[in-house]
C-alpha positions in Angstrom: 99.6 6.3 -142.4 96.5 7.1 -144.5 96.9 7.7 -148.2 97.0 11.1 -149.9 94.4 11.7 -152.6 94.9 13.3 -156.0 91.4 14.2 -157.3 91.2 14.9 -161.0 88.1 17.1 -161.8 88.5 16.2 -165.5 87.1 12.9 -166.7 90.3 11.5 -168.1 91.4 8.5 -166.1 94.7 8.4 -168.0 95.5 11.9 -166.8 94.7 10.9 -163.2 97.1 7.9 -163.5 99.8 10.2 -164.9 99.4 12.7 -162.1 99.5 10.1 -159.4 102.7 8.8 -161.0 104.2 12.4 -160.8 103.2 12.6 -157.2 104.7 9.2 -156.3 108.0 10.0 -158.0 108.2 13.4 -156.3 107.4 11.8 -153.0 110.2 9.2 -153.4 112.7 11.9 -154.0 111.4 13.8 -151.0 111.7 10.7 -148.7 115.3 10.1 -149.8 116.2 13.7 -149.1 115.0 13.6 -145.5 117.8 13.6 -142.8 116.3 10.5 -141.2 115.0 7.5 -143.3 111.3 7.8 -144.0 108.9 6.0 -146.2 107.3 7.9 -149.1 103.5 8.3 -148.5 101.0 6.4 -150.7 99.0 8.3 -153.3 95.7 7.3 -154.7 93.8 8.9 -157.5 90.1 9.7 -158.2 88.6 10.9 -161.4 85.5 13.0 -162.0 82.7 10.6 -163.0 81.0 13.2 -165.2 81.8 16.6 -166.9 84.5 17.6 -169.4 87.6 15.6 -170.3 89.5 18.8 -169.8 88.1 21.9 -168.1 88.5 25.0 -170.2 85.4 27.2 -169.7 83.1 28.7 -167.1 80.5 26.1 -167.9 82.8 23.1 -167.6 84.3 24.6 -164.4 80.9 24.7 -162.7 80.1 21.2 -163.7 83.5 20.1 -162.4 82.9 21.5 -159.0 79.9 19.2 -158.6 81.9 16.3 -160.0 84.6 16.9 -157.4 82.1 16.4 -154.6 80.7 13.3 -156.2 84.2 11.8 -156.8 85.2 12.5 -153.2 82.2 10.7 -151.8 82.7 7.7 -154.0 86.4 7.5 -153.1 85.7 7.7 -149.3 83.0 5.0 -149.6 85.4 2.6 -151.4 88.8 3.5 -149.9 88.2 5.4 -146.7 89.1 9.0 -145.9 92.6 10.2 -147.0 94.9 12.3 -144.9 94.6 15.2 -147.4 93.3 15.8 -150.9 94.7 17.8 -153.8 92.2 19.0 -156.4 94.3 18.5 -159.6 93.0 21.3 -161.8 94.7 24.7 -162.2 91.6 26.7 -161.3 90.5 24.7 -158.2 86.9 23.8 -158.9 85.0 22.6 -155.9 87.8 23.3 -153.4 85.8 25.5 -151.1 82.9 23.2 -151.1 85.1 20.2 -150.4 86.8 22.0 -147.5 83.4 22.6 -146.0 82.5 18.9 -146.1 85.6 16.7 -146.3 87.0 17.1 -142.7 90.6 16.9 -144.1 93.0 19.5 -145.6 92.1 20.4 -149.2 94.1 22.3 -151.7 93.9 23.1 -155.4 96.8 23.4 -157.9 96.3 27.1 -158.5 96.2 28.1 -154.9 99.2 25.9 -154.0 101.3 27.5 -156.9 100.2 31.0 -156.1 101.0 30.7 -152.4 104.5 29.5 -153.4 104.9 32.3 -155.9 103.7 35.1 -153.6 106.6 34.4 -151.2 109.0 35.3 -153.9 107.3 38.5 -155.0 105.1 39.6 -157.9 104.4 36.7 -160.3 102.9 35.9 -163.6 100.9 32.9 -164.8 101.3 31.1 -168.1 98.7 28.5 -169.1 96.5 27.1 -171.8 93.0 28.0 -172.8 92.0 31.7 -173.3 89.0 31.4 -171.0 91.3 30.8 -168.0 92.7 34.4 -168.1 89.8 36.2 -166.4 88.9 33.1 -164.3 92.4 33.0 -162.8 92.4 36.7 -162.1 89.1 36.3 -160.3 90.5 33.4 -158.3 93.6 35.4 -157.3 91.5 38.3 -156.1 89.4 35.8 -154.0 92.5 34.3 -152.4 93.6 37.8 -151.2 97.3 36.9 -151.4 98.8 38.4 -148.3 102.5 38.0 -148.8 105.0 40.3 -150.6 103.8 39.0 -154.0 100.7 39.4 -156.1 99.5 38.4 -159.5 100.8 40.8 -162.1 100.0 39.0 -165.4 98.1 36.0 -166.8 99.0 34.9 -170.3 97.4 32.1 -172.2 97.8 30.3 -175.4 94.7 29.4 -177.4 95.0 25.6 -176.9 93.8 24.0 -173.7 96.2 22.0 -171.6 94.5 18.8 -172.9 95.0 19.9 -176.5 98.7 20.9 -175.8 99.4 17.5 -174.3 98.7 15.9 -177.7 101.6 17.8 -179.3 104.0 18.3 -176.4 107.1 19.6 -178.2 105.2 22.3 -180.1 103.3 23.2 -176.9 106.5 23.6 -174.9 107.9 25.9 -177.7 104.8 28.0 -177.7 104.7 28.3 -173.9 108.3 29.2 -173.7 107.7 32.0 -176.2 104.8 33.2 -174.0 107.1 33.2 -170.9 109.8 35.2 -172.6 107.2 37.7 -174.0 105.6 38.1 -170.6 109.0 38.9 -169.0 109.9 41.3 -171.8 106.5 43.1 -171.5 107.0 43.3 -167.7 110.5 44.8 -168.1 109.2 47.4 -170.6 106.4 48.3 -168.3 108.7 48.6 -165.2 110.9 51.0 -167.1 108.0 53.2 -168.2 106.9 56.4 -166.4 103.5 54.7 -165.7 105.0 52.1 -163.4 104.4 53.0 -159.7 107.7 53.2 -157.8 106.4 50.7 -155.3 105.6 48.0 -157.9 108.2 45.2 -158.2 109.1 43.3 -161.3 107.9 39.7 -161.8 110.0 37.4 -159.7 108.6 34.0 -160.7 106.3 32.4 -163.3 103.7 29.7 -162.7 103.1 27.1 -165.4 99.5 26.2 -164.8 97.7 23.1 -165.8 97.4 19.5 -164.8 98.3 18.2 -168.2 101.5 20.3 -168.2 102.9 18.6 -165.1 106.6 18.1 -165.6 107.1 20.7 -168.3 108.4 23.6 -166.3 112.1 22.7 -166.5 111.8 23.0 -170.3 110.5 26.6 -170.3 114.0 28.1 -170.1 113.4 31.6 -168.7 116.2 33.6 -167.2 117.7 31.7 -164.3 116.7 34.4 -161.8 113.0 33.8 -162.7 112.0 30.3 -161.6 109.1 28.5 -163.2 106.8 26.9 -160.7 105.1 23.7 -161.9 101.5 23.8 -160.5 101.3 20.1 -160.0 104.7 20.0 -158.2 103.6 22.8 -155.9 100.4 20.8 -155.1 102.4 17.7 -154.3 104.8 19.7 -152.0 101.7 20.9 -150.2 100.4 17.3 -149.9 103.8 16.2 -148.5 103.6 18.9 -145.9 100.4 17.3 -144.6 102.2 14.0 -143.8 
């Protein structure tokens, strides 16, 4: 079986290694849970050869889209074509261009997580980096989510995912506070006269960001509002391509 590719549009090779480790661990658990014995697929990583060490602005996003195409071609020349590729940035730079040229299934973290969330109903996004707010709202509009759910809120903390990873405990606390505030604001809005009768309350939250992979279980929202880890959602999509 051909390998599955985790393509990191950031220039941090250590982040790529960590994301591939997350993917391989999740795949091992998936393989063990199958009704018949199967082998976990093999994951490989590729890192952007130029650009930002962590994408957090329109400018670095545009550069990253170019870097994704470059990293893809380098990887194929050295390792051959994978079965599918996950662009491991919550914002999906270069995904549409890579779909046009790769000849294999391509997905980004944001779309993978939003597709999962929309099946549950209206959802909110919590992530790092203030610039991502309008960028993610634009992406959601472009995806034209067709299920019962739609993006209701995007909330950000000032620090980027890369900055938060340097002080994980403090970042988890801050993100948890943002999650609870988002849900409180949503409940207040839903109880107000301005809320349309056809509008549903938030049913899930997405914790977005490659550097935040594995943090979702620590967010501790109400149990009826699951937190979707964007990297885990991306790996679930990859596993569905096997």
